[in-house]
KEKE-3310 file (N, C-alpha, C; in steps of 0.2 Angstrom, whole numbers, plus 5000, padded with zeros to 4 digits):
npx = (4667:4680:4683:4674:4678:4691:4693:4690:4696:4708:4724:4727:4740:4750:4745:4742:4733:4722:4713:4707:4702:4685:4685:4680:4683:4683:4670:4664:4669:4663:4649:4650:4652:4640:4631:4635:4632:4618:4614:4616:4606:4609:4610:4612:4622:4629:4641:4643:4655:4658:4661:4657:4645:4639:4627:4623:4611:4606:4612:4612:4612:4624:4641:4646:4654:4666:4672:4683:4690:4698:4695:4701:4716:4735:4744:4745:4744:4743:4732:4728:4730:4720:4707:4707:4704:4691:4684:4687:4680:4666:4666:4669:4658:4648:4654:4651:4637:4635:4640:4630:4631:4627:4625:4627:4630:4629:4635:4646:4652:4664:4669:4682:4684:4696:4709:4722:4727:4731:4726:4724:4734:4734:4734:4721:4709:4695:4693:4701:4693:4681:4686:4690:4702:4706:4701:4686:4689:4703:4701:4694:4703:4711:4719:4719:4731:4727:4721:4709:4697:4694:4681:4675:4677:4670:4657:4655:4654:4642:4641:4639:4649:4648:4644:4654:4665:4669:4663:4658:4647:4644:4656:4656:4648:4655:4662:4673:4685:4691:4703:4707:4722:4733:4749:4762:4776:4788:4788:4779:4780:4794:4793:4784:4770:4753:4744:4745:4746:4744:4755:4759:4759:4772:4777:4774:4776:4773:4783:4785:4797:4802:4812:4819:4825:4833:4826:4834:4843:4848:4857:4866:4869:4883:4890:4895:4887:4875:4859:4854:4841:4839:4851:4852:4840:4843:4854:4848:4840:4849:4854:4844:4843:4855:4853:4842:4847:4857:4850:4842:4829:4816:4816:4810:4810:4797:4790:4790:4790:4793:4797:4801:4800:4806:4816:4827:4829:4835:4829:4817:4810:4810:4801:4799:4793:4794:4793:4793:4798:4799:4804:4801:4796:4807:4818:4812:4811:4824:4829:4822:4826:4839:4839:4833:4843:4853:4848:4847:4860:4866:4858:4861:4874:4872:4865:4851:4834:4827:4812:4803:4789:4778:4766:4758:4755:4757:4756:4765:4756:4750:4742:4728:4732:4724:4713:4721:4727:4716:4711:4722:4720:4708:4712:4718:4731:4749:4750:4760:4765:4767:4775:4772:4777:4768:4754:4737:4718:4714:4724:4721:4708:4711:4712:4700:4692:4693:4705:4711:4722:4724:4735:4738:4748:4761:4769:4780:4783:4781:4772:4761:4762:4760:4764:4761:4754:4745:4743:4729:4725:4731:4723:4711:4713:4714:4701:4695:4701:4697:4683:4683:4688:4678:4667:4670:4671:4659:4649:4642)
npy = (4290:4285:4284:4275:4263:4261:4254:4241:4225:4228:4225:4226:4224:4225:4236:4235:4229:4214:4209:4196:4186:4181:4180:4185:4199:4203:4201:4211:4222:4220:4222:4235:4241:4237:4245:4258:4258:4257:4268:4278:4275:4266:4252:4237:4222:4206:4196:4180:4176:4182:4195:4212:4224:4241:4250:4264:4268:4259:4243:4234:4242:4243:4248:4253:4264:4260:4259:4257:4245:4236:4228:4219:4214:4212:4202:4211:4223:4240:4254:4260:4253:4247:4250:4264:4266:4261:4269:4282:4280:4280:4293:4301:4299:4305:4318:4320:4321:4332:4341:4341:4333:4326:4311:4300:4287:4271:4270:4261:4255:4244:4231:4221:4204:4196:4201:4203:4190:4184:4174:4162:4161:4165:4179:4192:4184:4186:4194:4187:4175:4180:4185:4173:4169:4160:4144:4136:4123:4124:4134:4128:4120:4128:4131:4137:4141:4133:4122:4124:4125:4135:4134:4130:4140:4151:4145:4145:4158:4161:4161:4154:4142:4134:4141:4149:4156:4160:4176:4182:4189:4199:4206:4211:4222:4232:4247:4255:4254:4261:4262:4268:4270:4270:4275:4263:4266:4279:4288:4298:4306:4311:4318:4328:4328:4326:4317:4303:4294:4277:4268:4255:4238:4228:4212:4198:4186:4171:4159:4143:4136:4121:4113:4098:4090:4081:4077:4080:4078:4093:4095:4084:4079:4078:4091:4088:4077:4081:4084:4098:4108:4121:4128:4127:4134:4147:4151:4152:4163:4173:4172:4176:4190:4194:4190:4198:4211:4212:4212:4222:4220:4214:4203:4193:4184:4182:4174:4160:4143:4130:4113:4101:4113:4116:4122:4115:4106:4100:4105:4096:4100:4115:4127:4140:4155:4164:4180:4188:4201:4211:4222:4217:4202:4194:4197:4194:4180:4177:4180:4172:4160:4160:4160:4148:4139:4142:4138:4124:4120:4123:4115:4102:4101:4101:4089:4090:4089:4098:4106:4116:4126:4135:4145:4156:4168:4183:4191:4205:4220:4232:4246:4251:4262:4272:4275:4278:4290:4298:4299:4306:4318:4322:4326:4337:4337:4336:4327:4315:4300:4283:4267:4252:4240:4233:4222:4222:4222:4229:4226:4213:4214:4220:4212:4210:4222:4239:4247:4258:4267:4277:4285:4289:4300:4294:4298:4292:4280:4268:4252:4239:4238:4244:4256:4263:4277:4292:4309:4319:4330:4325:4314:4319:4327:4316:4311:4321:4321:4308:4310:4319:4311:4301:4308:4314:4302:4296:4305:4311)
npz = (5255:5255:5268:5273:5267:5272:5285:5282:5282:5287:5295:5312:5316:5306:5299:5286:5272:5271:5261:5254:5240:5241:5254:5271:5272:5259:5255:5263:5256:5244:5248:5251:5238:5232:5239:5236:5223:5223:5231:5221:5212:5202:5191:5198:5196:5196:5188:5179:5184:5196:5196:5199:5194:5190:5183:5173:5163:5148:5148:5137:5126:5120:5116:5127:5140:5151:5167:5182:5194:5206:5222:5230:5239:5240:5252:5267:5260:5252:5254:5242:5230:5218:5226:5225:5211:5210:5220:5214:5202:5206:5211:5200:5192:5201:5199:5185:5185:5193:5184:5175:5164:5148:5144:5130:5129:5137:5154:5165:5180:5187:5198:5198:5202:5213:5208:5212:5215:5227:5236:5228:5220:5206:5196:5192:5191:5189:5178:5169:5168:5162:5150:5144:5145:5155:5159:5164:5169:5173:5182:5192:5197:5205:5221:5238:5251:5262:5256:5251:5238:5223:5219:5231:5239:5233:5234:5248:5250:5244:5231:5214:5208:5197:5187:5181:5168:5151:5145:5133:5128:5137:5138:5125:5125:5129:5124:5127:5139:5154:5166:5181:5192:5206:5203:5202:5206:5203:5193:5189:5200:5199:5187:5191:5188:5191:5186:5174:5159:5154:5143:5140:5146:5154:5148:5159:5172:5183:5192:5199:5209:5214:5225:5229:5243:5256:5271:5288:5303:5310:5320:5320:5307:5296:5287:5274:5271:5268:5259:5256:5252:5254:5252:5238:5234:5240:5232:5220:5222:5223:5210:5202:5205:5199:5185:5182:5184:5174:5163:5163:5168:5179:5193:5206:5220:5231:5239:5249:5254:5266:5270:5282:5290:5302:5315:5319:5309:5294:5278:5268:5257:5248:5242:5231:5224:5209:5203:5188:5176:5161:5148:5136:5127:5123:5131:5144:5143:5141:5154:5163:5158:5161:5175:5178:5173:5182:5193:5191:5189:5202:5210:5205:5210:5224:5225:5223:5218:5206:5201:5189:5187:5177:5183:5179:5166:5157:5142:5133:5134:5123:5125:5116:5103:5097:5106:5117:5112:5111:5124:5129:5122:5127:5139:5137:5132:5134:5145:5153:5146:5150:5153:5162:5174:5181:5182:5176:5177:5166:5156:5154:5148:5136:5125:5122:5121:5117:5128:5141:5153:5167:5178:5195:5204:5214:5228:5234:5227:5233:5233:5236:5249:5266:5267:5255:5246:5242:5238:5243:5235:5223:5221:5219:5208:5199:5199:5193:5180:5176:5175:5165:5154:5154:5151:5138:5131:5132:5127:5112)
capx = (4668:4687:4683:4670:4682:4698:4694:4689:4702:4715:4727:4729:4747:4754:4742:4741:4726:4721:4707:4708:4696:4680:4685:4675:4684:4681:4662:4662:4670:4657:4643:4651:4651:4633:4628:4637:4628:4611:4613:4616:4601:4612:4607:4618:4622:4635:4641:4644:4662:4658:4663:4652:4644:4634:4626:4619:4609:4604:4618:4611:4613:4631:4646:4646:4660:4666:4678:4683:4696:4697:4695:4705:4723:4740:4745:4747:4745:4742:4725:4726:4730:4714:4702:4707:4701:4684:4681:4687:4675:4660:4667:4669:4651:4645:4656:4647:4630:4635:4641:4624:4633:4622:4629:4624:4631:4629:4641:4647:4658:4665:4674:4684:4686:4703:4714:4729:4729:4734:4723:4724:4741:4734:4731:4716:4705:4689:4694:4703:4688:4677:4689:4691:4709:4706:4696:4683:4692:4709:4699:4692:4709:4715:4718:4723:4737:4724:4718:4702:4697:4691:4673:4673:4677:4664:4651:4654:4653:4636:4641:4638:4655:4646:4642:4660:4667:4669:4657:4659:4641:4645:4662:4654:4644:4660:4665:4680:4687:4697:4705:4712:4726:4738:4755:4766:4783:4789:4789:4775:4783:4800:4791:4780:4764:4748:4741:4748:4743:4748:4757:4760:4761:4777:4776:4776:4773:4775:4785:4786:4803:4802:4819:4818:4831:4832:4826:4838:4844:4852:4863:4870:4871:4888:4889:4896:4882:4868:4856:4850:4838:4839:4856:4850:4836:4846:4859:4844:4838:4854:4855:4838:4845:4860:4850:4838:4851:4861:4846:4838:4823:4814:4815:4809:4807:4794:4786:4793:4787:4798:4795:4796:4800:4808:4823:4833:4829:4837:4823:4816:4807:4810:4797:4799:4789:4797:4789:4798:4795:4803:4801:4799:4796:4814:4822:4809:4812:4831:4830:4819:4830:4845:4837:4832:4849:4857:4845:4848:4867:4867:4854:4866:4880:4869:4861:4844:4830:4823:4807:4800:4782:4775:4759:4754:4759:4753:4761:4765:4750:4751:4736:4726:4734:4718:4710:4726:4728:4710:4712:4727:4717:4703:4715:4722:4738:4755:4750:4765:4763:4773:4774:4772:4778:4762:4748:4730:4713:4714:4728:4718:4703:4713:4711:4692:4689:4698:4706:4716:4723:4726:4739:4739:4755:4763:4775:4786:4784:4780:4766:4760:4765:4756:4767:4758:4751:4744:4740:4722:4725:4732:4718:4705:4715:4713:4694:4693:4704:4693:4677:4684:4688:4672:4662:4672:4670:4651:4645:4643)
capy = (4283:4282:4283:4269:4257:4261:4249:4234:4220:4231:4222:4230:4223:4228:4242:4234:4226:4207:4208:4191:4184:4177:4181:4190:4206:4204:4201:4217:4226:4219:4225:4242:4242:4237:4250:4264:4258:4258:4275:4282:4273:4262:4245:4233:4215:4202:4192:4173:4175:4186:4203:4217:4229:4246:4252:4270:4267:4252:4239:4231:4247:4242:4254:4256:4266:4256:4261:4253:4242:4230:4230:4214:4216:4207:4202:4217:4228:4247:4256:4263:4249:4245:4254:4271:4266:4260:4275:4287:4279:4283:4300:4304:4299:4311:4324:4321:4323:4339:4345:4340:4330:4322:4305:4297:4280:4268:4270:4256:4254:4237:4229:4214:4199:4192:4204:4202:4183:4183:4168:4156:4161:4167:4186:4194:4178:4188:4196:4181:4170:4183:4185:4167:4167:4155:4140:4134:4117:4127:4138:4124:4117:4133:4130:4141:4138:4128:4117:4126:4126:4141:4133:4129:4147:4154:4143:4147:4165:4162:4162:4148:4141:4130:4146:4153:4154:4165:4180:4186:4194:4205:4210:4214:4228:4238:4251:4257:4252:4265:4260:4273:4266:4273:4273:4259:4268:4286:4292:4305:4311:4313:4322:4333:4327:4322:4311:4301:4289:4271:4266:4247:4234:4223:4205:4196:4179:4168:4152:4140:4132:4116:4110:4093:4087:4076:4080:4076:4082:4099:4095:4078:4077:4082:4096:4084:4072:4084:4086:4103:4112:4128:4131:4128:4140:4153:4153:4154:4170:4178:4172:4180:4197:4195:4190:4204:4217:4212:4212:4228:4218:4213:4196:4193:4178:4185:4170:4154:4138:4125:4107:4102:4120:4116:4126:4110:4101:4101:4104:4091:4103:4122:4129:4147:4158:4169:4184:4191:4206:4214:4227:4214:4195:4191:4199:4190:4173:4176:4181:4166:4154:4160:4158:4141:4136:4143:4133:4117:4119:4123:4109:4096:4101:4100:4083:4092:4088:4105:4106:4123:4126:4141:4145:4161:4172:4188:4194:4212:4223:4238:4249:4254:4269:4277:4276:4282:4297:4301:4300:4312:4324:4324:4329:4343:4336:4337:4322:4310:4293:4279:4260:4250:4233:4230:4219:4225:4220:4233:4223:4207:4215:4223:4208:4209:4228:4245:4249:4263:4267:4283:4284:4295:4301:4290:4302:4287:4275:4262:4249:4232:4239:4248:4263:4265:4283:4297:4315:4320:4334:4321:4309:4323:4328:4310:4310:4326:4318:4302:4312:4322:4306:4297:4313:4314:4296:4294:4310:4311)
capz = (5252:5256:5275:5274:5265:5276:5290:5280:5280:5289:5300:5317:5318:5301:5296:5279:5271:5269:5257:5250:5237:5244:5262:5275:5271:5252:5255:5265:5251:5239:5250:5250:5231:5230:5242:5232:5216:5224:5233:5215:5207:5197:5190:5200:5194:5197:5182:5181:5187:5202:5195:5201:5189:5192:5176:5171:5156:5146:5146:5131:5121:5117:5115:5134:5142:5157:5172:5188:5195:5210:5229:5234:5240:5242:5259:5270:5254:5254:5254:5236:5224:5217:5228:5222:5205:5211:5223:5209:5197:5208:5212:5193:5191:5204:5196:5179:5187:5195:5178:5171:5157:5144:5141:5125:5129:5144:5158:5170:5185:5188:5203:5196:5208:5213:5204:5215:5215:5234:5239:5224:5216:5199:5196:5187:5190:5187:5171:5164:5166:5158:5143:5141:5146:5161:5158:5170:5172:5177:5188:5197:5200:5210:5228:5242:5255:5266:5252:5249:5231:5221:5219:5238:5242:5230:5236:5254:5250:5242:5223:5211:5205:5191:5181:5179:5162:5146:5145:5127:5127:5142:5135:5118:5127:5131:5119:5130:5147:5156:5173:5185:5196:5208:5200:5206:5204:5205:5186:5190:5206:5196:5182:5193:5186:5196:5182:5168:5155:5152:5136:5139:5152:5152:5149:5166:5174:5190:5191:5205:5209:5219:5227:5233:5246:5261:5278:5292:5309:5309:5324:5319:5300:5294:5281:5268:5270:5268:5253:5259:5246:5256:5248:5231:5234:5241:5227:5214:5223:5221:5203:5199:5205:5194:5178:5181:5183:5168:5157:5164:5169:5186:5195:5213:5224:5236:5243:5250:5259:5268:5274:5287:5293:5309:5316:5320:5304:5287:5274:5263:5251:5248:5237:5230:5219:5206:5199:5183:5171:5157:5144:5130:5128:5122:5137:5149:5141:5143:5161:5166:5156:5165:5182:5178:5172:5188:5198:5189:5190:5209:5212:5204:5215:5230:5225:5224:5212:5205:5196:5188:5184:5176:5185:5176:5161:5153:5137:5133:5132:5121:5125:5109:5102:5095:5112:5121:5110:5112:5131:5130:5119:5131:5145:5135:5130:5139:5150:5152:5144:5153:5153:5169:5175:5185:5178:5178:5173:5159:5152:5152:5144:5130:5120:5120:5120:5118:5135:5143:5160:5170:5184:5199:5207:5221:5230:5237:5223:5236:5232:5239:5256:5270:5266:5249:5248:5237:5241:5242:5229:5217:5220:5216:5201:5196:5198:5187:5174:5174:5173:5158:5149:5153:5147:5131:5127:5132:5124:5105)
cpx = (4675:4687:4680:4674:4688:4698:4693:4695:4708:4718:4729:4737:4751:4752:4741:4734:4727:4714:4707:4702:4691:4681:4680:4676:4682:4673:4660:4663:4665:4651:4644:4650:4644:4629:4629:4633:4621:4609:4613:4611:4604:4610:4613:4617:4629:4635:4643:4651:4663:4660:4657:4651:4638:4633:4621:4617:4608:4610:4618:4612:4619:4635:4647:4653:4660:4672:4677:4690:4695:4697:4699:4712:4728:4740:4748:4749:4743:4734:4723:4726:4724:4708:4701:4704:4693:4681:4681:4682:4668:4660:4666:4662:4647:4647:4652:4640:4630:4636:4635:4626:4628:4625:4624:4625:4630:4635:4641:4653:4658:4670:4676:4686:4693:4708:4721:4731:4732:4732:4725:4730:4740:4730:4726:4711:4698:4689:4696:4698:4683:4679:4691:4698:4711:4700:4692:4686:4699:4707:4697:4697:4713:4713:4722:4728:4734:4720:4711:4702:4693:4683:4671:4672:4671:4658:4650:4652:4646:4635:4641:4644:4654:4645:4648:4662:4667:4662:4657:4653:4642:4650:4660:4650:4649:4663:4672:4680:4692:4698:4710:4715:4731:4745:4759:4774:4783:4790:4785:4778:4790:4798:4787:4773:4759:4745:4745:4744:4747:4749:4757:4761:4766:4774:4778:4773:4776:4777:4787:4792:4802:4809:4818:4824:4830:4832:4831:4839:4849:4858:4867:4872:4877:4887:4890:4891:4875:4866:4851:4847:4838:4845:4855:4845:4839:4851:4854:4841:4843:4855:4850:4840:4850:4858:4846:4842:4855:4857:4841:4830:4821:4813:4815:4806:4804:4790:4790:4790:4792:4795:4801:4796:4801:4815:4828:4832:4831:4830:4823:4813:4807:4806:4797:4796:4793:4792:4794:4795:4800:4800:4798:4800:4803:4818:4819:4811:4820:4833:4828:4823:4836:4844:4836:4838:4853:4854:4847:4856:4869:4864:4858:4871:4878:4866:4854:4841:4826:4818:4804:4794:4780:4768:4755:4758:4755:4758:4761:4759:4752:4744:4734:4728:4729:4715:4715:4727:4722:4709:4716:4724:4712:4706:4719:4729:4743:4755:4755:4762:4769:4771:4774:4773:4773:4757:4742:4725:4712:4718:4725:4712:4705:4713:4704:4689:4695:4699:4712:4717:4726:4730:4739:4745:4756:4769:4781:4787:4782:4773:4766:4763:4760:4758:4764:4754:4750:4741:4733:4721:4726:4726:4712:4707:4713:4705:4692:4695:4699:4686:4677:4684:4682:4667:4664:4670:4662:4647:4647:4647)
cpy = (4280:4280:4277:4263:4256:4255:4242:4230:4223:4227:4227:4229:4227:4235:4241:4230:4218:4206:4202:4188:4179:4176:4185:4197:4208:4205:4208:4223:4226:4222:4232:4244:4242:4243:4257:4264:4260:4265:4279:4280:4269:4255:4241:4225:4212:4197:4185:4172:4179:4193:4207:4222:4234:4250:4259:4269:4260:4248:4236:4235:4246:4249:4257:4259:4264:4259:4257:4250:4236:4232:4225:4217:4210:4207:4208:4223:4235:4248:4258:4258:4245:4249:4261:4271:4265:4267:4281:4287:4282:4291:4304:4304:4304:4318:4326:4323:4330:4344:4345:4337:4325:4316:4301:4289:4277:4269:4265:4257:4247:4236:4221:4210:4196:4195:4202:4194:4181:4176:4162:4156:4163:4174:4187:4188:4180:4190:4191:4177:4174:4184:4179:4165:4162:4151:4138:4128:4120:4131:4134:4120:4121:4131:4135:4137:4132:4123:4118:4128:4132:4140:4133:4136:4151:4152:4145:4154:4167:4163:4155:4147:4137:4135:4149:4151:4160:4169:4185:4191:4200:4210:4214:4221:4234:4241:4254:4256:4257:4264:4265:4269:4271:4271:4269:4260:4276:4290:4298:4309:4314:4319:4328:4333:4323:4316:4309:4296:4283:4270:4258:4244:4229:4216:4202:4189:4177:4161:4150:4135:4127:4112:4105:4090:4081:4079:4076:4081:4087:4099:4089:4076:4081:4086:4092:4079:4074:4085:4092:4108:4119:4131:4132:4134:4146:4156:4155:4161:4175:4178:4176:4187:4198:4195:4196:4210:4217:4213:4219:4226:4217:4205:4196:4186:4181:4181:4163:4149:4133:4119:4104:4108:4120:4119:4121:4105:4104:4100:4099:4094:4111:4124:4137:4149:4164:4173:4188:4195:4209:4218:4223:4206:4192:4191:4194:4183:4172:4176:4175:4160:4154:4158:4151:4137:4136:4138:4126:4116:4119:4117:4103:4096:4099:4093:4084:4091:4095:4104:4113:4122:4133:4141:4151:4165:4177:4191:4201:4215:4230:4241:4252:4261:4274:4279:4280:4289:4301:4303:4306:4318:4327:4328:4335:4343:4337:4332:4317:4303:4288:4272:4258:4242:4229:4227:4222:4222:4223:4229:4216:4208:4218:4219:4207:4216:4233:4247:4254:4263:4274:4281:4290:4295:4297:4294:4298:4282:4268:4259:4242:4232:4244:4256:4266:4271:4287:4303:4316:4324:4330:4317:4313:4325:4322:4309:4315:4323:4312:4305:4315:4317:4303:4302:4313:4308:4294:4299:4311:4318)
cpz = (5255:5264:5277:5272:5270:5281:5288:5278:5283:5295:5306:5319:5313:5298:5289:5278:5269:5267:5252:5246:5241:5251:5265:5273:5263:5251:5258:5260:5245:5241:5250:5243:5229:5233:5239:5226:5218:5227:5227:5210:5201:5197:5192:5198:5196:5191:5184:5184:5194:5202:5196:5196:5191:5185:5177:5164:5154:5144:5140:5125:5117:5117:5122:5136:5150:5161:5178:5189:5200:5217:5233:5235:5241:5249:5262:5265:5257:5252:5247:5230:5223:5219:5226:5215:5205:5214:5218:5204:5200:5209:5205:5191:5194:5201:5189:5180:5189:5189:5174:5164:5154:5141:5136:5125:5136:5147:5163:5174:5187:5194:5201:5202:5207:5208:5206:5215:5222:5237:5235:5219:5209:5199:5191:5186:5187:5180:5166:5163:5161:5151:5140:5141:5152:5160:5164:5173:5176:5183:5194:5201:5205:5217:5232:5247:5260:5262:5250:5242:5229:5221:5226:5241:5239:5233:5244:5255:5247:5234:5220:5206:5198:5185:5178:5172:5157:5146:5139:5126:5131:5139:5129:5119:5128:5124:5120:5137:5149:5164:5176:5191:5199:5205:5205:5204:5205:5198:5187:5195:5203:5191:5184:5191:5191:5193:5176:5165:5153:5145:5135:5146:5150:5152:5156:5168:5181:5189:5198:5205:5215:5220:5232:5236:5250:5268:5283:5298:5308:5314:5324:5312:5298:5287:5274:5266:5269:5261:5255:5253:5248:5252:5241:5230:5235:5235:5221:5215:5221:5213:5199:5199:5199:5187:5177:5180:5177:5162:5157:5165:5177:5187:5203:5215:5231:5241:5243:5255:5260:5272:5276:5291:5300:5310:5317:5315:5297:5283:5269:5257:5253:5242:5236:5224:5216:5202:5194:5178:5167:5152:5137:5131:5128:5128:5143:5149:5143:5150:5165:5165:5160:5172:5183:5177:5178:5193:5197:5191:5198:5212:5211:5208:5222:5231:5226:5217:5212:5200:5195:5184:5183:5178:5182:5171:5158:5148:5137:5131:5130:5120:5118:5108:5101:5102:5117:5119:5111:5119:5132:5127:5124:5138:5143:5133:5135:5145:5149:5150:5146:5153:5161:5169:5179:5181:5181:5174:5166:5154:5149:5147:5137:5124:5118:5119:5120:5125:5135:5150:5161:5176:5188:5203:5213:5223:5232:5232:5226:5235:5235:5246:5260:5269:5259:5250:5241:5240:5239:5236:5223:5215:5217:5209:5196:5194:5193:5181:5171:5172:5166:5153:5148:5149:5140:5128:5127:5129:5116:5103)
residu = (MET:TRP:THR:GLU:LEU:LEU:PRO:ILE:GLY:ARG:SER:SER:VAL:SER:GLY:GLY:TYR:ARG:ARG:TYR:ALA:TRP:SER:GLY:ALA:ASP:LEU:GLU:CYS:ARG:ALA:TRP:PHE:ARG:ALA:GLN:ALA:GLU:GLU:ARG:GLY:LEU:THR:TYR:GLU:VAL:ASP:ARG:ASN:GLY:ASN:GLN:TRP:ALA:TRP:LEU:GLY:ASP:PRO:ALA:ALA:GLY:GLY:ALA:VAL:VAL:THR:GLY:SER:HIS:LEU:ASP:SER:VAL:PRO:ASP:GLY:GLY:ALA:PHE:ASP:GLY:PRO:LEU:GLY:VAL:VAL:SER:SER:PHE:ALA:ALA:LEU:ASP:GLU:LEU:ARG:GLU:ARG:GLY:ALA:ALA:LEU:ASP:LYS:PRO:LEU:ALA:ILE:VAL:ASN:PHE:GLY:ASP:GLU:GLU:GLY:ALA:ARG:PHE:GLY:LEU:ALA:CYS:VAL:GLY:SER:ARG:LEU:ALA:ALA:GLY:GLN:LEU:THR:LYS:ASP:LYS:ALA:HIS:GLU:LEU:ARG:ASP:ALA:ASP:GLY:VAL:SER:LEU:PRO:GLN:ALA:MET:GLU:ARG:ALA:GLY:TYR:ASP:PRO:ALA:ALA:ILE:GLY:PRO:ASP:PRO:GLU:ARG:LEU:ALA:ARG:ILE:GLY:ALA:PHE:VAL:GLU:LEU:HIS:VAL:GLU:GLN:GLY:ARG:ALA:LEU:ASP:LEU:SER:GLY:ASP:ALA:VAL:GLY:ILE:ALA:SER:ALA:ILE:TRP:PRO:HIS:GLY:ARG:TRP:ARG:PHE:ASP:PHE:HIS:GLY:GLU:ALA:ASN:HIS:ALA:GLY:THR:THR:ARG:LEU:GLU:ASP:ARG:ARG:ASP:PRO:MET:LEU:SER:TYR:ALA:ASP:THR:VAL:LEU:ALA:ALA:ARG:ARG:GLU:ALA:ARG:ALA:ALA:GLY:ALA:LEU:ALA:THR:PHE:GLY:LYS:VAL:SER:VAL:GLU:PRO:ASN:GLY:VAL:ASN:ALA:ILE:ALA:SER:LEU:VAL:ARG:GLY:TRP:LEU:ASP:SER:ARG:ALA:ALA:ASP:GLN:GLU:THR:LEU:ASP:ARG:VAL:VAL:ALA:GLY:ILE:GLU:ALA:ALA:ALA:SER:GLU:ARG:ALA:ALA:ARG:ASP:GLY:ILE:ASP:VAL:ARG:VAL:THR:ARG:GLU:SER:PHE:THR:PRO:VAL:VAL:GLU:PHE:GLU:HIS:ALA:LEU:ARG:ASP:GLU:VAL:ALA:LYS:LEU:LEU:GLY:GLY:GLY:VAL:PRO:VAL:LEU:PRO:THR:GLY:ALA:GLY:HIS:ASP:ALA:GLY:ILE:LEU:SER:ALA:SER:ALA:PRO:THR:ALA:MET:LEU:PHE:VAL:ARG:ASN:PRO:THR:GLY:VAL:SER:HIS:SER:PRO:ALA:GLU:THR:ALA:ALA:GLU:ASP:ASP:CYS:LEU:ALA:GLY:VAL:THR:ALA:LEU:ALA:ASP:VAL:LEU:GLU:GLY:LEU:ALA:CYS:SER)
# end
């Protein structure tokens, strides 16, 4: 399975993946998922929001044990973020069948659409729509860098955008959702463990900073006559690092666009996107407020108009302790429990159903990069752990 997925959406230049929602690469990944489901005799279906499901047993029976993740990527992302969870889910089902496990509850594998938000700027679109955390109207307003709307992209890919929206009946079928994911950090590498359990997801969000200045000639405009938004933006990037370091939080400007974007032109607009995360809401609010204050102060000095828009936000997620403890028990105890700053579909679903997460060791801690990796032995250990958990949850 891993070998079949590897070439899909891979850049020959960077070696990273460009599997953006509703793109050609995404459709190839979706075709792969359907083929895996049909090869195993599973009931395949696509929900109203484009999420793919593969069912063993009667979905309407309720109390289903669901696993899976996503197949899309960030720009030039790694091979493991998302796909490891989907591949491991099919592999765990194969393991359960080899064991002759007698499951008393329905089992499902899911591929949630547009988890990374690389194309439309909002993460976890598929699961947010299903959980009612993203309205149909707001979803229809989403546009990519080329101005293509989410409905247009879905329609071009052969899906019906008019059908998207909350899916409470489907989510009500879920008795437990367990997502396996490569760790996006080095906690397991440092502890020497192949597999870990998630305790919580830090609150996190994305903010767009628009710095409006005045376009002019770079070769003829005196420095004192300039209204250069690049200076305000650059100072805000440095302020983000200072605020995050002081609070023990994270703040990153990882995306920027410039107009008119000419080498010999002073910019008229610099637009930067801030990603910030912290262990608790109070700290996150303090960090973002500090960054906004620094941006406003510098912009006033530079004669720049700055506007800040929060584009997405996810509050802290504490995975249900009862399910988390049961997962730990099924794995024999002694498995490390650790928080993460990365968002996941499991975090979105936690408001609708009991959810848990397993992490597989990442020896470098690198993620969202072609350098992301995991050892085969650790991946196999993750499959075994996931199979143990699914069997324990789905058998009386």
